[in-house]
Residue frames relative to the residue before (quaternion, step in Angstrom):
aa qw qx qy qz dx dy dz
M 1.0000 0.0000 0.0000 0.0000 0.00 0.00 0.00
S 0.3055 -0.7226 0.5950 0.1745 3.55 -1.01 0.96
D 0.5527 -0.5607 0.4813 0.3854 3.53 -1.21 0.38
I 0.8024 0.0161 0.0510 0.5943 3.56 0.87 -1.02
I 0.1499 -0.7209 0.6688 0.1025 3.53 -1.11 0.84
I 0.1380 -0.7696 0.6203 0.0626 3.57 -0.95 0.95
V 0.2224 -0.7736 0.5831 0.1100 3.55 -0.76 1.07
G 0.7736 0.2714 -0.2372 0.5212 3.59 -0.34 1.26
A 0.1582 -0.8071 0.5674 0.0406 3.56 -0.83 1.08
G 0.3085 0.7177 -0.5499 0.2956 3.53 0.85 1.00
C 0.7870 -0.3044 0.2156 0.4914 3.57 -1.22 -0.30
A 0.6739 0.4967 -0.2978 0.4588 3.59 0.92 -0.90
G 0.6887 0.4960 -0.2846 0.4457 3.57 0.89 -0.92
L 0.6771 0.4818 -0.2839 0.4782 3.56 0.94 -0.90
T 0.6252 0.5205 -0.3415 0.4707 3.61 1.03 -0.72
A 0.6401 0.5213 -0.3143 0.4688 3.52 0.99 -0.88
A 0.6413 0.5305 -0.3234 0.4502 3.58 0.96 -0.84
I 0.6527 0.5264 -0.3099 0.4481 3.58 0.96 -0.88
Y 0.6807 0.4822 -0.2915 0.4682 3.54 0.90 -0.96
A 0.6723 0.4989 -0.3009 0.4567 3.61 0.90 -0.88
A 0.6710 0.4914 -0.3148 0.4573 3.59 0.93 -0.82
R 0.6411 0.5210 -0.3163 0.4664 3.57 1.06 -0.73
A 0.6451 0.4959 -0.3016 0.4969 3.57 1.27 -0.44
G 0.5907 -0.6289 0.3399 0.3742 3.57 1.29 0.10
K 0.5059 0.6384 -0.4330 0.3861 3.56 1.27 0.31
T 0.4393 -0.6308 0.5627 0.3042 3.53 -1.30 0.46
V 0.0897 -0.8269 0.5539 -0.0365 3.54 -0.77 1.11
T 0.0549 -0.7549 0.6527 0.0316 3.55 -1.06 0.89
I 0.1729 -0.7649 0.6128 0.0981 3.56 -0.96 0.95
L 0.1705 -0.7519 0.6267 0.1132 3.57 -1.03 0.84
E 0.0598 0.7846 -0.6112 0.0851 3.56 -0.88 1.00
N 0.2142 -0.8210 0.5202 0.0972 3.59 -0.75 1.03
E 0.7398 0.3696 -0.2368 0.5099 3.59 1.19 -0.16
G 0.7446 -0.3415 0.2764 0.5026 3.60 -0.01 -1.26
I 0.5937 -0.5855 0.4222 0.3557 3.53 -1.19 0.60
G 0.7772 0.3943 -0.2738 0.4069 3.56 -1.02 0.79
G 0.3351 -0.7608 0.5003 0.2420 3.60 1.12 -0.46
Q 0.8427 -0.1879 0.1399 0.4848 3.55 -1.24 -0.58
I 0.6659 0.5511 -0.3276 0.3814 3.54 0.88 -0.92
S 0.5723 0.6255 -0.3783 0.3716 3.58 1.13 -0.55
T 0.6680 0.4978 -0.2997 0.4650 3.60 1.21 -0.42
S 0.5559 0.6264 -0.3833 0.3895 3.58 1.26 -0.22
P 0.4287 -0.7280 0.4649 0.2647 3.64 -0.76 0.97
R 0.7978 0.0461 -0.0134 0.6010 3.58 1.11 -0.67
V 0.1091 -0.7396 0.6606 0.0687 3.53 -1.15 0.80
E 0.0250 0.8276 -0.5567 0.0671 3.58 -0.63 1.15
N 0.6739 0.4883 -0.3094 0.4601 3.60 1.22 0.23
Y 0.4917 0.6180 -0.4641 0.4012 3.58 1.17 0.51
P 0.4925 -0.7012 0.4223 0.2956 3.63 -0.61 1.09
G 0.8207 0.2658 -0.2141 0.4583 3.50 -0.97 0.95
I 0.7182 0.3157 -0.2232 0.5785 3.54 1.32 -0.18
K 0.3559 -0.7799 0.4672 0.2165 3.58 -0.26 1.25
S 0.7791 -0.1531 0.1460 0.5902 3.59 0.88 -0.93
I 0.1591 0.7619 -0.6107 0.1457 3.55 -0.99 0.95
S 0.4698 -0.6492 0.5012 0.3266 3.56 -1.10 0.53
G 0.6312 -0.5630 0.3822 0.3723 3.54 -1.15 0.60
I 0.6760 0.4921 -0.3091 0.4531 3.56 0.93 -0.80
E 0.6308 0.5153 -0.3368 0.4724 3.62 1.05 -0.67
F 0.6221 0.5408 -0.3274 0.4619 3.52 0.99 -0.86
S 0.6726 0.4987 -0.2832 0.4677 3.59 0.91 -0.97
D 0.6554 0.5206 -0.3104 0.4507 3.56 0.96 -0.88
R 0.6467 0.5287 -0.3252 0.4433 3.54 1.00 -0.81
L 0.6329 0.5291 -0.3106 0.4723 3.53 1.03 -0.91
F 0.6715 0.5032 -0.2954 0.4567 3.58 0.87 -0.96
D 0.6572 0.5104 -0.3139 0.4572 3.58 0.92 -0.89
Q 0.6327 0.5323 -0.3209 0.4619 3.57 1.04 -0.83
A 0.6710 0.4835 -0.2966 0.4774 3.56 0.93 -0.87
S 0.6529 0.5297 -0.3116 0.4428 3.59 0.92 -0.90
D 0.6552 0.5202 -0.3101 0.4517 3.58 0.98 -0.87
L 0.6632 0.4791 -0.2961 0.4929 3.60 1.21 -0.40
G 0.6087 -0.5986 0.3324 0.4009 3.59 1.27 0.07
V 0.3873 0.7136 -0.4955 0.3087 3.60 1.21 0.26
E 0.3011 -0.7588 0.5599 0.1416 3.50 -0.96 1.01
L 0.1640 -0.7741 0.6024 0.1052 3.60 -0.97 0.86
Q 0.0296 -0.7711 0.6351 0.0336 3.53 -1.00 0.83
L 0.3279 -0.7454 0.5532 0.1756 3.56 -0.80 1.08
A 0.3976 0.6755 -0.5118 0.3519 3.54 -0.06 1.36
R 0.3949 -0.6953 0.5466 0.2488 3.57 -1.20 0.54
A 0.3922 -0.6934 0.5615 0.2239 3.54 -0.99 0.94
E 0.1398 -0.8404 0.5215 0.0473 3.57 -0.40 1.20
G 0.7795 -0.1164 0.0670 0.6119 3.56 1.30 -0.04
I 0.1660 -0.7714 0.6073 0.0926 3.54 -1.31 0.46
E 0.1218 -0.7856 0.6052 0.0405 3.55 -0.94 0.96
K 0.3177 -0.7268 0.5777 0.1924 3.52 -1.07 0.83
N 0.0163 0.7956 -0.6052 0.0216 3.60 -0.95 0.82
D 0.7565 -0.3994 0.2668 0.4439 3.56 -1.33 0.02
N 0.7483 0.4199 -0.2241 0.4621 3.58 1.00 -0.71
G 0.7459 -0.2900 0.2016 0.5647 3.55 1.31 -0.18
F 0.6715 -0.4739 0.3788 0.4254 3.52 -0.74 -1.08
T 0.2048 -0.7409 0.6232 0.1442 3.51 -1.22 0.65
V 0.1741 -0.7844 0.5917 0.0656 3.55 -0.67 1.13
K 0.2235 -0.8019 0.5442 0.1041 3.58 -0.53 1.16
T 0.0098 -0.7834 0.6214 -0.0119 3.57 -0.90 0.95
E 0.6638 -0.5170 0.3581 0.4047 3.57 -1.27 0.19
Y 0.7010 0.4450 -0.2518 0.4971 3.54 1.33 -0.25
G 0.7457 -0.3180 0.2025 0.5493 3.56 1.29 0.04
D 0.5788 -0.5973 0.4389 0.3399 3.54 -1.32 0.04
L 0.1477 -0.7468 0.6439 0.0765 3.52 -1.27 0.69
T 0.2116 -0.7921 0.5617 0.1115 3.57 -1.06 0.68
A 0.0232 0.7911 -0.6097 0.0431 3.54 -1.21 0.65
R 0.5107 -0.6374 0.4785 0.3225 3.55 -1.21 0.39
A 0.7833 0.0516 -0.0449 0.6178 3.63 1.20 -0.43
V 0.2086 -0.7769 0.5847 0.1051 3.55 -1.21 0.50
I 0.1419 -0.7499 0.6409 0.0820 3.55 -1.11 0.76
L 0.1916 -0.7751 0.5928 0.1050 3.58 -0.72 1.04
A 0.0929 0.7912 -0.5929 0.1178 3.54 -0.55 1.15
T 0.1537 0.8618 -0.4639 0.1358 3.54 0.99 1.00
G 0.4159 -0.7383 0.4578 0.2689 3.62 1.24 -0.09
C 0.2530 -0.7186 0.5967 0.2521 3.54 -1.21 -0.57
R 0.3925 -0.7218 0.5283 0.2142 3.51 -1.27 0.34
H 0.4282 -0.6470 0.5576 0.2950 3.56 -1.13 0.68
R 0.4417 -0.6610 0.5302 0.2948 3.55 -1.00 0.80
H 0.2723 -0.7687 0.5630 0.1344 3.55 -0.96 0.93
L 0.5987 -0.5734 0.4292 0.3585 3.54 -1.28 0.34
G 0.3808 -0.7499 0.4562 0.2906 3.54 1.20 -0.57
L 0.4247 0.7056 -0.4574 0.3355 3.59 1.18 0.53
P 0.6465 -0.5834 0.3264 0.3676 3.60 -1.06 0.74
E 0.7643 0.3826 -0.2058 0.4766 3.60 0.94 -0.86
E 0.3924 0.7741 -0.4510 0.2086 3.57 1.26 -0.03
D 0.6741 0.4864 -0.3017 0.4668 3.57 0.85 -0.92
R 0.6499 0.5449 -0.3159 0.4252 3.57 0.95 -0.85
F 0.7499 0.3865 -0.2143 0.4923 3.57 1.04 -0.75
A 0.4103 0.7086 -0.4788 0.3168 3.59 1.27 0.00
G 0.8076 0.1718 -0.1710 0.5375 3.55 -0.65 1.12
K 0.7138 0.3406 -0.2235 0.5696 3.55 1.36 -0.02
G 0.8160 -0.1470 0.0724 0.5543 3.56 0.96 0.83
V 0.7000 0.3047 -0.2513 0.5950 3.53 1.30 0.01
S 0.0349 0.8024 -0.5906 0.0781 3.59 -0.68 1.12
Y 0.2802 -0.7509 0.5768 0.1576 3.52 -1.28 0.55
C 0.7375 0.3220 -0.1993 0.5592 3.58 1.27 0.14
A 0.2434 -0.7946 0.5414 0.1279 3.58 -0.29 1.28
V 0.5953 0.5601 -0.3625 0.4478 3.58 1.11 -0.63
C 0.6895 0.4834 -0.2722 0.4657 3.60 0.96 -0.92
D 0.8460 0.2668 -0.0643 0.4572 3.58 0.69 -1.14
G 0.4537 0.7365 -0.4317 0.2557 3.60 1.19 -0.26
A 0.6541 0.5430 -0.3232 0.4157 3.55 0.96 -0.87
F 0.5878 0.5839 -0.3757 0.4153 3.63 1.16 -0.41
Y 0.7439 0.3843 -0.1984 0.5095 3.59 1.24 -0.37
K 0.1735 0.8096 -0.5324 0.1757 3.50 1.09 0.76
S 0.8462 0.1153 -0.1328 0.5030 3.58 -0.94 0.98
K 0.5918 0.5514 -0.3740 0.4537 3.61 1.23 0.36
T 0.5238 -0.6134 0.4890 0.3320 3.53 -1.39 0.02
V 0.0060 0.7931 -0.6051 0.0690 3.54 -0.83 1.10
A 0.2089 -0.7431 0.6156 0.1586 3.52 -1.37 0.05
V 0.2095 -0.7308 0.6328 0.1469 3.52 -1.29 0.49
A 0.1806 -0.7678 0.6052 0.1077 3.57 -0.86 0.99
G 0.5885 0.5386 -0.4238 0.4289 3.55 -0.63 1.19
G 0.1922 -0.8149 0.5379 0.0980 3.54 -1.21 0.38
G 0.5075 0.6423 -0.4182 0.3938 3.57 1.26 0.31
N 0.7673 -0.3490 0.2587 0.4717 3.57 -1.30 -0.12
A 0.6727 0.4980 -0.3140 0.4482 3.59 0.82 -0.94
A 0.6519 0.5161 -0.3310 0.4461 3.63 0.91 -0.82
L 0.6871 0.4725 -0.2945 0.4668 3.59 0.89 -0.88
Q 0.6300 0.5223 -0.3334 0.4681 3.58 1.03 -0.73
N 0.6230 0.5261 -0.3274 0.4773 3.58 1.07 -0.74
A 0.6534 0.5211 -0.3135 0.4509 3.58 0.93 -0.93
L 0.6554 0.5113 -0.3158 0.4574 3.58 0.96 -0.85
M 0.6644 0.5018 -0.3053 0.4621 3.59 0.94 -0.87
L 0.6702 0.4970 -0.2945 0.4659 3.56 0.97 -0.87
A 0.6155 0.5768 -0.3426 0.4137 3.59 1.06 -0.71
E 0.6281 0.5479 -0.3373 0.4377 3.58 1.20 -0.48
I 0.7857 0.2964 -0.1631 0.5180 3.61 1.18 -0.43
C 0.7033 0.4413 -0.2718 0.4866 3.56 1.20 -0.41
E 0.5860 -0.5928 0.4286 0.3486 3.57 -1.19 0.54
K 0.8015 0.0048 0.0652 0.5945 3.56 0.95 -0.96
V 0.0516 -0.7814 0.6213 0.0267 3.56 -1.07 0.80
Y 0.1798 -0.7436 0.6346 0.1098 3.56 -0.79 1.03
L 0.1644 -0.7689 0.6120 0.0852 3.55 -1.04 0.85
I 0.0854 -0.8443 0.5289 -0.0143 3.53 -0.16 1.36
H 0.0726 0.8058 -0.5782 0.1055 3.56 -0.65 1.17
R 0.4969 -0.7150 0.4196 0.2565 3.57 -0.90 0.91
R 0.7137 0.3905 -0.2625 0.5189 3.60 1.23 -0.26
D 0.5716 -0.5933 0.4295 0.3698 3.59 -1.24 0.09
T 0.7464 0.2282 -0.1884 0.5961 3.61 1.27 -0.08
Y 0.5031 -0.6628 0.4665 0.2998 3.54 -1.15 0.64
R 0.4494 -0.6663 0.5249 0.2803 3.53 -1.32 0.37
A 0.5244 0.6654 -0.3858 0.3652 3.54 1.31 -0.11
E 0.6850 -0.4674 0.3847 0.4053 3.51 -1.41 0.18
D 0.6178 -0.5886 0.3789 0.3582 3.56 -1.12 0.75
Q 0.6144 0.5736 -0.3464 0.4167 3.56 1.02 -0.73
L 0.6644 0.4947 -0.2887 0.4801 3.53 1.02 -0.90
V 0.6278 0.5428 -0.3342 0.4468 3.54 1.01 -0.82
G 0.6447 0.5202 -0.3097 0.4667 3.55 1.02 -0.86
Q 0.6433 0.5131 -0.3238 0.4670 3.60 0.96 -0.73
I 0.6251 0.5426 -0.3304 0.4535 3.56 1.01 -0.85
N 0.6794 0.5075 -0.2745 0.4533 3.56 0.89 -1.04
A 0.7041 0.4759 -0.2746 0.4499 3.61 1.09 -0.53
V 0.6184 0.5468 -0.3391 0.4512 3.59 1.25 -0.14
S 0.4176 -0.7732 0.4250 0.2172 3.58 -0.46 1.18
N 0.7539 0.3972 -0.2287 0.4708 3.61 0.98 -0.75
I 0.5556 0.5251 -0.4290 0.4811 3.57 1.20 0.54
E 0.0813 -0.8069 0.5848 0.0172 3.60 -0.65 1.08
P 0.3101 -0.7622 0.5369 0.1860 3.59 -0.51 1.14
V 0.0762 -0.7448 0.6608 0.0524 3.57 -1.11 0.78
L 0.0215 -0.8571 0.5122 -0.0500 3.55 0.17 1.38
N 0.7799 0.2560 -0.2417 0.5175 3.55 -1.32 0.44
A 0.6006 0.5735 -0.3294 0.4493 3.58 1.08 0.73
T 0.1013 -0.7751 0.6203 0.0647 3.51 -1.15 0.68
V 0.4818 -0.6323 0.5114 0.3263 3.56 -1.13 0.63
S 0.1330 -0.8239 0.5495 0.0401 3.59 -0.59 1.14
R 0.8116 0.0521 -0.0080 0.5819 3.64 1.09 -0.46
L 0.2281 -0.7355 0.6214 0.1447 3.55 -1.24 0.69
N 0.1259 -0.8349 0.5354 0.0208 3.55 -0.70 1.09
G 0.4415 0.6667 -0.5282 0.2857 3.51 -1.14 0.74
S 0.4682 -0.6515 0.5121 0.3069 3.57 -1.31 0.16
D 0.8274 0.0934 -0.0379 0.5524 3.58 0.07 -1.23
K 0.7824 0.0875 -0.0499 0.6146 3.60 1.22 -0.45
L 0.6592 -0.5003 0.3825 0.4109 3.55 -1.24 0.24
E 0.1020 -0.8009 0.5888 0.0397 3.55 -0.93 0.94
S 0.7959 -0.0712 0.0642 0.5978 3.59 1.12 -0.61
V 0.2308 -0.7299 0.6087 0.2085 3.53 -1.30 0.13
T 0.3118 -0.7055 0.6009 0.2097 3.54 -1.21 0.53
V 0.0946 -0.7960 0.5965 0.0414 3.57 -0.79 1.03
N 0.3079 -0.6981 0.6170 0.1928 3.50 -1.23 0.65
Q 0.0395 0.8160 -0.5704 0.0852 3.55 -0.38 1.26
N 0.8415 -0.1019 0.0069 0.5306 3.51 -0.57 1.24
G 0.7525 -0.4092 0.2105 0.4712 3.56 1.00 0.85
S 0.7011 0.3924 -0.2716 0.5298 3.60 1.25 -0.14
E 0.3651 -0.7282 0.5451 0.1981 3.57 -1.13 0.75
K 0.0813 0.7634 -0.6404 0.0240 3.51 -1.16 0.67
E 0.3775 -0.7345 0.5299 0.1928 3.52 -1.18 0.69
I 0.1108 -0.7881 0.6045 0.0342 3.56 -0.95 0.93
A 0.3501 -0.7465 0.5349 0.1846 3.56 -0.71 1.14
M 0.1871 0.7728 -0.5892 0.1437 3.59 -0.94 0.83
D 0.4875 -0.6674 0.4928 0.2721 3.49 -1.39 0.37
C 0.8149 0.0062 0.0144 0.5794 3.56 1.15 -0.50
L 0.1803 -0.7437 0.6326 0.1190 3.55 -1.15 0.75
F 0.1743 -0.7755 0.6016 0.0792 3.53 -0.74 1.11
V 0.2329 -0.7902 0.5591 0.0938 3.54 -0.48 1.28
S 0.0649 0.8135 -0.5669 0.1123 3.57 -0.55 1.21
I 0.2862 0.7796 -0.4866 0.2713 3.53 0.64 1.21
G 0.7411 -0.4195 0.2095 0.4805 3.54 1.17 0.56
Q 0.3234 -0.7073 0.5990 0.1905 3.48 -1.44 0.21
Q 0.1406 -0.7909 0.5855 0.1089 3.54 -1.19 0.32
A 0.3531 -0.7373 0.5423 0.1937 3.56 -0.95 0.94
D 0.2497 -0.7468 0.5971 0.1528 3.56 -1.29 0.37
N 0.3242 0.7738 -0.4740 0.2672 3.53 0.58 1.20
A 0.3294 0.7824 -0.4895 0.1994 3.60 1.23 0.12
A 0.6292 0.5637 -0.3492 0.4054 3.61 1.01 -0.66
F 0.7265 0.4134 -0.2229 0.5016 3.59 1.23 -0.39
A 0.3470 0.7870 -0.4543 0.2321 3.58 1.29 0.16
D 0.6755 0.4909 -0.2829 0.4720 3.60 1.15 -0.60
L 0.6934 0.4795 -0.2568 0.4727 3.54 1.31 -0.31
V 0.8019 0.0903 -0.0207 0.5903 3.57 0.95 -0.91
T 0.5637 -0.6078 0.4522 0.3291 3.54 -1.26 0.43
L 0.1614 -0.7678 0.6155 0.0747 3.56 -0.94 0.95
D 0.4234 -0.6673 0.5295 0.3082 3.59 -1.14 0.46
E 0.7631 -0.4099 0.2503 0.4324 3.55 -1.31 0.02
N 0.7070 0.4304 -0.2507 0.5020 3.56 1.26 -0.42
G 0.6200 -0.5907 0.3343 0.3936 3.59 1.24 0.20
Y 0.5167 0.6209 -0.4406 0.3917 3.62 1.22 0.16
I 0.5146 -0.6440 0.4719 0.3127 3.55 -1.12 0.70
V 0.4047 -0.7158 0.5222 0.2259 3.57 -0.79 1.06
A 0.3224 0.7085 -0.5633 0.2771 3.55 -0.45 1.25
G 0.3596 -0.7512 0.5173 0.1966 3.58 -0.99 0.83
E 0.7847 -0.3090 0.2298 0.4857 3.56 -1.25 -0.39
D 0.6441 0.5118 -0.3471 0.4503 3.63 1.18 -0.31
C 0.4094 -0.7621 0.4065 0.2938 3.53 1.47 0.00
K 0.4542 0.6776 -0.4563 0.3554 3.60 1.21 0.37
T 0.2772 -0.7497 0.5801 0.1568 3.58 -0.96 0.89
S 0.6979 -0.4501 0.3467 0.4360 3.54 -1.34 -0.13
C 0.6882 0.4280 -0.2726 0.5186 3.60 1.26 -0.25
E 0.4242 -0.7184 0.4883 0.2559 3.58 -0.57 1.12
G 0.7685 0.3202 -0.2401 0.4992 3.59 -0.77 0.97
V 0.6875 0.3732 -0.2675 0.5626 3.58 1.29 -0.12
F 0.0706 -0.7972 0.5995 -0.0132 3.55 -0.85 1.07
A 0.2494 -0.7623 0.5846 0.1220 3.55 -1.22 0.63
A 0.0183 -0.8160 0.5762 -0.0420 3.56 -0.81 1.01
G 0.8008 0.3171 -0.2331 0.4514 3.56 -1.08 0.78
D 0.8430 -0.2538 0.1676 0.4436 3.51 -1.33 -0.43
C 0.6043 0.6041 -0.3580 0.3764 3.60 1.15 -0.47
R 0.6919 0.4726 -0.2823 0.4672 3.58 1.16 -0.42
T 0.6294 -0.5211 0.4091 0.4062 3.56 -1.31 0.34
K 0.2991 0.7254 -0.5739 0.2346 3.55 -0.74 1.09
V 0.5267 -0.6405 0.4638 0.3118 3.60 -1.28 0.33
I 0.7903 0.2456 -0.1135 0.5497 3.59 0.83 -0.98
R 0.0365 -0.7842 0.6193 -0.0054 3.54 -0.84 1.06
Q 0.2056 0.7583 -0.5628 0.2569 3.50 -0.10 1.47
L 0.6954 -0.4660 0.3467 0.4233 3.54 -1.32 0.32
T 0.6750 0.5046 -0.3011 0.4462 3.57 0.93 -0.92
T 0.6833 0.4672 -0.3130 0.4657 3.61 0.92 -0.76
A 0.5890 0.5486 -0.3693 0.4645 3.57 1.15 -0.53
A 0.6524 0.5032 -0.3097 0.4746 3.60 0.93 -0.87
A 0.6502 0.5186 -0.3220 0.4524 3.57 0.92 -0.84
D 0.6360 0.5153 -0.3153 0.4802 3.58 1.00 -0.84
G 0.6409 0.5493 -0.3297 0.4228 3.55 0.91 -0.84
A 0.6692 0.4923 -0.2894 0.4754 3.53 1.00 -0.87
V 0.6636 0.5054 -0.3010 0.4622 3.59 0.95 -0.92
A 0.6838 0.4911 -0.2907 0.4546 3.56 0.87 -0.93
A 0.6451 0.5273 -0.3257 0.4469 3.59 0.97 -0.79
L 0.6811 0.4770 -0.2921 0.4724 3.58 0.87 -0.92
A 0.6316 0.5142 -0.3281 0.4786 3.58 1.06 -0.72
A 0.6610 0.4877 -0.3152 0.4753 3.61 0.94 -0.82
C 0.6281 0.5230 -0.3403 0.4650 3.62 1.00 -0.72
L 0.6472 0.5153 -0.3105 0.4682 3.57 0.98 -0.82
F 0.6330 0.5350 -0.3192 0.4596 3.54 1.04 -0.85
């Protein structure tokens, strides 16, 4: 039995592992995909305090090495369910059951993709899913935002302050965002709405050079340096729905104390209900959840 099992080896999970191990607890991390989570795919990280510039994969590797040096055990397995019992918790995986006295869920969330053939190839080379993370790399350049909700319009407004031109591509003729945001968009001269349009093709050789949009049944090509995809995120917490309370979007209901509806289970990082999902907030959650789990 481990003292703490952490589900997810992203920034939140690895930070939690470091804090718990330093507190003298035995820690096992479960990860079913790759170390580092979303940030591992980012070519450059320049908004993490104390680190001027680093690649996402190097950042993730450093976190993992730090946790490993403290004795944290990694198991490559998917948590398929968790049961609470008299002695703690049983975490079910495809390779068998694991037990722990406390559990930290740090499963993160995924950005919804457009589903285009070249999307993965251009990720980090002209296709981004985080304007806050990557917007500064395109200062004085031409970019586009795909989406029509609050987040998409907020991203477009932020990018308009640093980019020469921002196209706002939305599949409907009206936005799904709040009226106040729509009014702000309409008042900014370097934001050009492209409505009733969907991105149908990504074009370029080594990096994105343009996108083809289908607008009202006709295709046209728009030259740009980066496309910011802002069509929502999705959580992957269905396996824990019988254990902890999820909101209507599938995020684990937990506040800044990272406590869930189940005593002894904590949620850290992007998988929990929160407004800001950034590397720094994931790390903060990891520390809070670990110390709370140790106290438990």
